[in-house]
C-alpha positions as CSV (number, residue, x, y, z in Angstrom):
1,M,-120.1,-214.1,5.8
2,E,-118.4,-214.9,9.2
3,K,-118.2,-218.6,8.2
4,I,-116.4,-217.6,4.9
5,R,-114.0,-215.5,6.9
6,L,-113.3,-218.2,9.3
7,K,-112.8,-220.7,6.5
8,L,-110.3,-218.4,4.8
9,F,-108.5,-217.9,8.1
10,L,-108.2,-221.6,8.7
11,I,-106.9,-222.1,5.1
12,M,-104.3,-219.4,5.7
13,I,-103.2,-221.1,8.9
14,F,-102.9,-224.5,7.1
15,L,-100.8,-223.0,4.3
16,L,-98.5,-221.3,6.8
17,S,-98.1,-224.6,8.6
18,I,-97.1,-226.2,5.3
19,V,-94.5,-223.4,4.7
20,Q,-93.1,-223.9,8.2
21,I,-92.8,-227.7,7.8
22,G,-91.2,-227.2,4.4
23,T,-88.5,-224.9,5.7
24,T,-87.7,-226.8,8.9
25,Q,-84.0,-227.7,8.8
26,T,-81.3,-229.1,11.1
27,G,-77.6,-229.0,11.3
28,W,-77.7,-232.9,11.4
29,I,-78.7,-234.7,8.2
30,D,-80.5,-238.0,8.5
31,M,-78.6,-240.7,6.5
32,S,-80.3,-243.7,8.2
33,I,-79.7,-247.2,6.8
34,G,-82.0,-250.0,7.7
35,T,-83.5,-250.6,11.2
36,R,-80.7,-252.3,13.1
37,N,-79.1,-250.7,16.2
38,Y,-75.8,-249.0,15.6
39,V,-73.7,-248.9,18.8
40,A,-70.3,-247.4,17.8
41,I,-68.6,-245.3,15.1
42,N,-65.0,-244.2,14.5
43,F,-62.8,-243.1,11.6
44,T,-59.2,-244.3,11.2
45,D,-58.4,-241.3,9.0
46,D,-60.3,-238.5,7.2
47,N,-61.9,-240.9,4.7
48,N,-62.2,-244.4,6.2
49,G,-65.0,-244.8,8.8
50,F,-66.6,-247.8,10.5
51,I,-70.0,-248.3,12.0
52,F,-70.6,-251.3,14.3
53,A,-74.2,-252.7,14.8
54,S,-75.5,-254.7,17.7
55,D,-76.3,-257.6,15.4
56,G,-72.7,-258.0,14.2
57,V,-73.0,-256.1,10.9
58,I,-70.1,-253.7,10.2
59,L,-70.5,-250.8,7.8
60,K,-67.5,-249.2,6.1
61,S,-67.1,-245.9,4.2
62,T,-64.0,-245.0,2.1
63,N,-65.3,-241.6,1.1
64,R,-65.7,-239.6,4.3
65,G,-69.1,-241.1,5.1
66,I,-70.8,-240.2,1.8
67,T,-71.8,-243.8,1.3
68,W,-71.6,-246.9,3.5
69,Q,-71.2,-250.5,2.6
70,A,-71.8,-253.6,4.8
71,F,-69.0,-256.1,5.2
72,P,-69.8,-259.4,3.4
73,N,-69.3,-261.3,6.6
74,S,-70.9,-260.1,9.8
75,F,-69.7,-260.8,13.3
76,P,-71.6,-263.9,14.6
77,L,-72.5,-262.6,18.1
78,T,-74.3,-259.6,19.7
79,V,-72.0,-256.6,19.7
80,K,-71.9,-254.1,22.5
81,T,-69.3,-251.8,21.1
82,G,-66.5,-251.8,18.4
83,L,-63.4,-250.0,17.4
84,S,-61.3,-250.0,14.2
85,V,-57.6,-249.3,14.7
86,N,-56.7,-249.5,11.0
87,E,-58.1,-250.9,7.7
88,N,-57.6,-254.5,8.8
89,L,-57.5,-254.4,12.7
90,Y,-60.9,-254.2,14.4
91,F,-62.1,-255.1,17.9
92,V,-65.6,-255.7,19.2
93,I,-66.9,-256.5,22.6
94,S,-69.6,-259.2,22.4
95,G,-71.9,-260.6,25.0
96,G,-75.3,-260.8,26.6
97,S,-77.0,-258.6,29.2
98,A,-74.4,-259.5,31.9
99,S,-71.3,-260.5,30.1
100,G,-68.7,-259.1,27.6
101,M,-65.6,-260.4,25.9
102,V,-63.2,-258.8,23.4
103,N,-62.8,-260.2,19.9
104,T,-60.1,-259.4,17.3
105,T,-59.8,-259.5,13.6
106,T,-56.6,-258.7,11.8
107,N,-57.9,-259.3,8.2
108,G,-60.7,-256.9,8.0
109,G,-63.4,-259.2,9.4
110,G,-62.4,-262.3,7.5
111,N,-62.1,-264.2,10.7
112,W,-62.3,-263.4,14.4
113,V,-60.4,-264.5,17.5
114,N,-62.1,-264.6,20.9
115,G,-59.9,-263.4,23.8
116,E,-61.6,-265.4,26.5
117,N,-58.6,-267.6,27.2
118,F,-56.6,-264.6,28.4
119,F,-59.2,-263.4,30.9
120,T,-59.3,-265.5,34.1
121,P,-61.6,-264.4,36.9
122,L,-60.4,-265.0,40.5
123,G,-63.1,-267.5,41.3
124,S,-65.8,-269.3,39.3
125,G,-67.1,-266.3,37.6
126,F,-67.7,-264.3,34.4
127,N,-66.0,-261.4,32.6
128,W,-68.2,-258.4,31.7
129,L,-66.0,-256.2,29.5
130,R,-67.6,-252.8,28.6
131,N,-65.2,-250.6,26.6
132,L,-61.8,-250.4,25.0
133,T,-59.2,-248.0,23.7
134,F,-55.9,-248.1,21.8
135,V,-53.0,-245.7,22.2
136,N,-51.3,-246.9,19.0
137,Q,-51.5,-249.8,16.5
138,T,-50.3,-252.4,19.0
139,T,-51.1,-251.2,22.5
140,G,-54.7,-251.2,23.8
141,Y,-56.8,-251.6,27.0
142,V,-60.2,-253.1,27.8
143,C,-62.1,-252.4,31.0
144,G,-65.1,-253.7,32.8
145,N,-65.6,-256.1,35.7
146,E,-65.5,-259.7,36.7
147,Y,-68.0,-261.3,39.1
148,G,-68.8,-264.7,40.5
149,Y,-68.0,-266.8,43.6
150,L,-64.7,-266.8,45.5
151,N,-64.4,-269.0,48.6
152,G,-68.1,-269.4,48.7
153,Q,-68.7,-265.6,48.6
154,L,-70.2,-263.5,45.8
155,Y,-67.6,-261.0,44.6
156,V,-67.4,-258.2,42.0
157,A,-64.1,-256.6,40.9
158,G,-63.2,-253.9,38.4
159,I,-60.7,-255.1,35.8
160,I,-58.4,-253.6,33.1
161,Y,-56.5,-255.8,30.7
162,K,-53.8,-254.7,28.3
163,T,-52.4,-255.9,24.9
164,T,-49.1,-255.0,23.4
165,N,-49.5,-257.1,20.3
166,S,-52.7,-255.8,18.6
167,G,-54.9,-258.2,20.6
168,S,-53.1,-261.4,19.9
169,S,-52.9,-261.8,23.7
170,W,-54.0,-259.9,26.8
171,F,-52.7,-259.6,30.3
172,L,-54.1,-258.2,33.6
173,S,-53.2,-254.5,34.1
174,T,-55.2,-254.1,37.3
175,R,-58.0,-255.6,39.4
176,R,-59.4,-253.0,41.8
177,G,-62.7,-251.3,42.6
178,F,-66.0,-252.6,41.3
179,D,-66.5,-251.7,37.7
180,Y,-65.4,-249.4,34.8
181,N,-67.6,-248.2,32.0
182,D,-64.9,-246.4,29.9
183,I,-61.1,-246.0,29.6
184,R,-59.1,-243.3,27.7
185,F,-55.4,-242.5,27.5
186,L,-53.7,-239.1,27.1
187,D,-50.5,-240.7,25.7
188,E,-48.8,-244.0,26.1
189,S,-48.2,-243.5,29.8
190,T,-51.1,-241.6,31.3
191,G,-54.7,-243.0,31.3
192,Y,-57.9,-243.0,33.2
193,A,-60.8,-245.5,33.8
194,V,-64.2,-244.4,35.2
195,L,-67.5,-245.5,36.4
196,G,-68.3,-243.1,39.3
197,G,-64.9,-243.3,40.8
198,V,-61.8,-242.4,38.7
199,I,-58.5,-244.3,38.6
200,K,-55.4,-243.2,36.9
201,T,-52.1,-244.6,35.7
202,T,-48.9,-242.7,34.8
203,D,-46.8,-245.7,33.9
204,S,-48.6,-247.4,31.0
205,G,-50.9,-249.4,33.2
206,N,-48.3,-251.0,35.5
207,N,-49.9,-249.2,38.4
208,W,-53.3,-247.6,38.9
209,S,-54.4,-245.4,41.8
210,Y,-57.7,-243.8,42.9
211,T,-57.8,-240.1,42.0
212,G,-61.4,-238.8,42.4
213,Q,-65.1,-239.4,42.4
214,V,-68.4,-238.1,41.1
215,F,-71.5,-239.4,42.9
216,S,-73.4,-240.6,39.9
217,Q,-73.1,-243.2,37.2
218,T,-71.0,-242.1,34.3
219,F,-71.2,-243.7,30.8
220,S,-68.4,-242.2,28.7
221,L,-65.1,-240.4,29.2
222,S,-63.6,-237.9,26.7
223,H,-60.0,-238.1,25.4
224,P,-57.9,-236.2,28.0
225,F,-56.5,-232.8,27.1
226,N,-53.5,-232.5,29.5
227,D,-55.3,-232.5,32.9
228,T,-58.7,-231.7,31.5
229,L,-61.3,-234.5,31.4
230,Y,-65.0,-234.7,30.6
231,M,-67.5,-237.5,31.5
232,S,-71.1,-237.9,30.4
233,S,-73.6,-239.0,33.0
234,T,-77.3,-239.5,34.0
235,N,-79.9,-236.7,34.1
236,G,-78.3,-234.8,31.3
237,N,-75.2,-234.0,33.3
238,V,-71.6,-233.6,32.1
239,H,-68.7,-233.7,34.7
240,K,-65.4,-231.8,34.1
241,S,-62.1,-232.0,35.8
242,I,-59.1,-229.6,35.2
243,N,-56.7,-231.3,37.6
244,G,-56.4,-234.9,36.3
245,G,-59.6,-236.2,37.8
246,V,-59.1,-235.1,41.4
247,D,-61.9,-232.5,41.5
248,W,-65.0,-232.4,39.4
249,T,-67.7,-229.8,38.5
250,T,-71.1,-230.7,37.1
251,T,-73.0,-228.8,34.3
252,N,-76.4,-229.7,33.1
253,T,-77.1,-229.7,29.3
254,S,-80.7,-228.7,29.7
255,S,-81.6,-232.3,29.2
256,T,-82.8,-235.0,31.7
257,D,-81.7,-237.9,29.5
258,S,-78.8,-240.3,30.1
259,L,-75.8,-239.1,28.0
260,L,-74.3,-242.3,26.6
261,K,-71.3,-240.9,24.7
262,I,-69.1,-237.8,24.9
263,Y,-66.6,-236.7,22.3
264,F,-64.4,-233.6,22.3
265,V,-62.7,-232.3,19.1
266,N,-60.4,-230.1,21.2
267,S,-60.3,-228.9,24.8
268,L,-63.2,-226.4,24.2
269,T,-65.5,-228.0,21.6
270,G,-67.4,-231.2,22.5
271,Y,-70.5,-233.2,21.8
272,T,-72.6,-235.6,23.9
273,V,-75.5,-237.8,22.8
274,G,-78.0,-240.0,24.6
275,T,-81.4,-241.4,25.0
276,L,-84.5,-239.9,23.3
277,G,-82.4,-238.3,20.5
278,T,-80.4,-235.9,22.7
279,I,-77.5,-234.0,21.1
280,A,-75.7,-231.3,23.1
281,K,-72.7,-229.2,22.1
282,T,-70.3,-226.9,24.0
283,T,-67.8,-224.5,22.5
284,N,-66.4,-223.1,25.7
285,G,-65.0,-226.1,27.5
286,G,-68.3,-227.3,29.0
287,E,-69.1,-224.0,30.8
288,N,-72.3,-223.9,28.7
289,W,-74.1,-226.5,26.6
290,F,-76.8,-226.0,24.0
291,L,-79.1,-228.6,22.6
292,Q,-79.1,-229.4,18.9
293,E,-82.0,-230.7,16.8
294,S,-81.8,-234.3,15.9
295,N,-85.3,-234.8,14.6
296,T,-85.5,-238.2,16.4
297,T,-86.4,-239.6,19.8
298,K,-84.4,-242.7,19.1
299,R,-81.5,-243.6,21.4
300,L,-78.2,-242.2,20.1
301,N,-75.3,-244.3,21.1
302,S,-72.1,-242.9,19.6
303,V,-70.7,-239.7,18.2
304,Y,-67.4,-239.1,16.2
305,M,-66.1,-235.9,14.7
306,I,-63.6,-236.0,11.9
307,N,-62.8,-232.3,12.5
308,D,-64.6,-229.2,13.9
309,S,-67.3,-229.3,11.3
310,D,-67.7,-232.8,9.9
311,G,-69.0,-235.6,12.1
312,F,-71.5,-238.5,12.6
313,I,-73.8,-239.8,15.2
314,V,-75.2,-243.3,15.2
315,G,-78.1,-244.9,17.2
316,D,-81.0,-247.3,17.4
317,S,-83.4,-248.1,14.5
318,G,-80.8,-247.5,11.8
319,K,-80.1,-243.9,12.8
320,I,-77.0,-242.3,11.1
321,L,-76.8,-238.5,11.4
322,K,-74.2,-236.5,9.6
323,T,-73.1,-232.8,9.9
324,T,-70.8,-230.7,7.9
325,T,-71.4,-227.6,10.0
326,G,-70.6,-228.8,13.5
327,G,-74.3,-229.5,14.0
328,V,-75.1,-225.8,13.5
329,L,-78.0,-224.6,11.3
330,T,-76.2,-222.4,8.9
331,G,-79.2,-220.8,7.1
332,F,-82.9,-220.9,7.0
333,T,-85.8,-219.0,5.4
334,N,-87.7,-216.5,7.5
335,L,-91.4,-217.6,7.6
336,N,-92.6,-214.1,6.7
337,T,-94.6,-214.7,3.5
338,E,-94.4,-211.1,2.4
339,I,-92.1,-210.3,-0.5
340,P,-89.7,-207.4,0.5
341,D,-89.8,-204.3,-1.7
342,K,-86.0,-203.7,-1.6
343,Y,-82.6,-205.3,-0.9
344,S,-81.4,-205.0,2.7
345,L,-78.7,-206.3,5.0
346,S,-79.4,-206.0,8.7
347,Q,-77.0,-205.6,11.6
348,N,-76.2,-208.9,13.1
349,Y,-77.7,-209.9,16.5
350,P,-76.3,-210.2,19.1
351,N,-73.3,-207.9,18.6
352,P,-70.8,-208.3,20.2
353,F,-71.3,-212.1,20.1
354,N,-69.8,-215.3,21.4
355,P,-69.8,-217.8,19.8
356,S,-72.6,-217.3,17.3
357,T,-74.7,-214.5,15.8
358,V,-77.6,-214.2,13.3
359,I,-77.3,-212.2,10.1
360,S,-80.5,-211.2,8.2
361,Y,-81.0,-210.0,4.7
362,E,-83.9,-209.4,2.2
363,L,-84.3,-209.9,-1.5
364,P,-87.1,-208.4,-3.6
365,V,-86.4,-210.7,-6.6
366,T,-84.7,-214.0,-7.3
367,K,-81.0,-213.5,-7.7
368,H,-77.6,-215.1,-7.1
369,V,-76.5,-214.1,-3.6
370,K,-73.2,-214.1,-1.8
371,L,-72.9,-213.4,1.9
372,V,-69.2,-213.5,3.0
373,V,-67.4,-212.8,6.3
374,Y,-64.0,-211.2,6.2
375,D,-61.4,-210.4,8.8
376,V,-59.9,-206.9,9.3
377,L,-57.1,-207.7,6.8
378,G,-59.7,-208.4,4.1
379,N,-59.2,-212.2,4.1
380,E,-62.3,-214.3,3.5
381,V,-63.2,-216.1,6.7
382,A,-66.5,-217.9,5.7
383,A,-68.8,-217.9,2.7
384,L,-72.2,-218.2,4.4
385,V,-74.3,-218.1,1.2
386,N,-73.2,-218.5,-2.4
387,E,-76.3,-219.6,-4.5
388,N,-79.4,-218.5,-6.2
389,K,-82.1,-217.4,-3.8
390,P,-85.8,-216.7,-4.4
391,A,-87.3,-213.4,-3.2
392,G,-87.8,-213.4,0.6
393,S,-86.4,-212.7,4.0
394,Y,-83.5,-214.8,5.2
395,E,-81.5,-215.4,8.4
396,V,-78.1,-217.1,8.5
397,L,-76.2,-218.2,11.6
398,F,-72.5,-217.4,11.7
399,E,-70.6,-219.8,14.1
400,G,-67.5,-218.2,15.5
401,S,-66.2,-220.9,17.7
402,N,-63.1,-221.6,15.6
403,Y,-62.1,-217.9,15.1
404,P,-60.2,-215.6,17.4
405,S,-61.8,-212.5,19.1
406,G,-61.7,-209.4,17.0
407,V,-63.5,-207.3,14.4
408,Y,-65.1,-208.9,11.4
409,F,-67.0,-207.6,8.4
410,Y,-69.8,-209.3,6.4
411,R,-70.8,-208.3,2.9
412,L,-73.9,-208.9,0.8
413,E,-73.4,-209.3,-2.9
414,V,-76.1,-209.8,-5.5
415,E,-75.1,-210.8,-9.1
416,D,-71.5,-209.7,-8.2
417,N,-72.6,-206.3,-7.1
418,I,-71.7,-205.2,-3.6
419,L,-74.9,-204.0,-1.9
420,D,-73.8,-203.5,1.7
421,T,-71.1,-204.3,4.3
422,K,-71.4,-204.2,8.0
423,R,-69.1,-204.6,11.0
424,M,-69.4,-207.1,13.9
425,V,-67.3,-208.0,16.9
426,L,-66.5,-211.5,18.2
427,L,-65.7,-211.2,21.9
428,K,-64.6,-214.3,23.7
């Protein structure tokens, strides 16, 4: 008898594990293509996006990332990073493990021009470009270092080059420091370049000056928001400055991985990705970071958000992740296998909340369900659920990052009949 009970118990545990696996969800949807390593992604507008692979293949989407198509002609060299400025103008940085050079196409990848003739090291050396940025259709910058021998001595120098004609030619903007991993501009005049030290220009790259330092290697710099900057770093750390790179504070993302790319949608909401599938998000200007589920341990190399909700992450082994919810899990089934005996709508938790809260409801039978959030004026703020749902217990996450503080109401409707309405408070 005991053996029978034990067997039934094990069968129940197995069935519950199947239910749990079946209902596991993530705010990031896996859209992986092939097995190549994707190193960069960006969109030139809401619909047209570009993914650059290390083997020279470039993928393009014209429908907001729903589908991706490879260019007929791939770039012939190893690609470290890439950037599309418009439908026809792209740049890639190519090179080996200790070199890097910018290449330009003005006809959508039909042919490429190598910029090597414009980059002249001081001595008998090499260029090792790492990253690039454009402030408009014609003006851009690349950064990195040059190294070699000068007067019989080994030297290394950080370099920034500039183009004002869409990459047809490049000229030296500055040669100082040792190296730069990333470069970003606030506007046509003010820009920053970083590795551990930070340099700044306020006159379109004519002059650069040292402005601050973090004592760790940094990989990526966010777009500046006035004097606010963010840098991703080693050991799961993000550095923030609110005074133009002079002083920096460090916040850990609850990860120990190297964070290879950082992207901020606005001054408060940002994402960073890195090794071992790490995705972290902040909605309060980097004061707190929370990890998001990627369902992969592959290296994630780049993140780009079209807006607050829609975005993409690319990485090694063909990884392409997509979100339409800002990476937030918007709804999932409670693993309770019992069928409720009545309809119910629970008070959200926590309440008050910032920035997110969970709303629970129960259905005794399969019905069409609507769960809608309204502001105090009765305007619909968010439709969290609007579909047929089987009987069961449900939880839905409401993400309030993009809404102002105040009182909100959420209402449960079943087959167009209002069952219950409750009040919640967003307090930022």
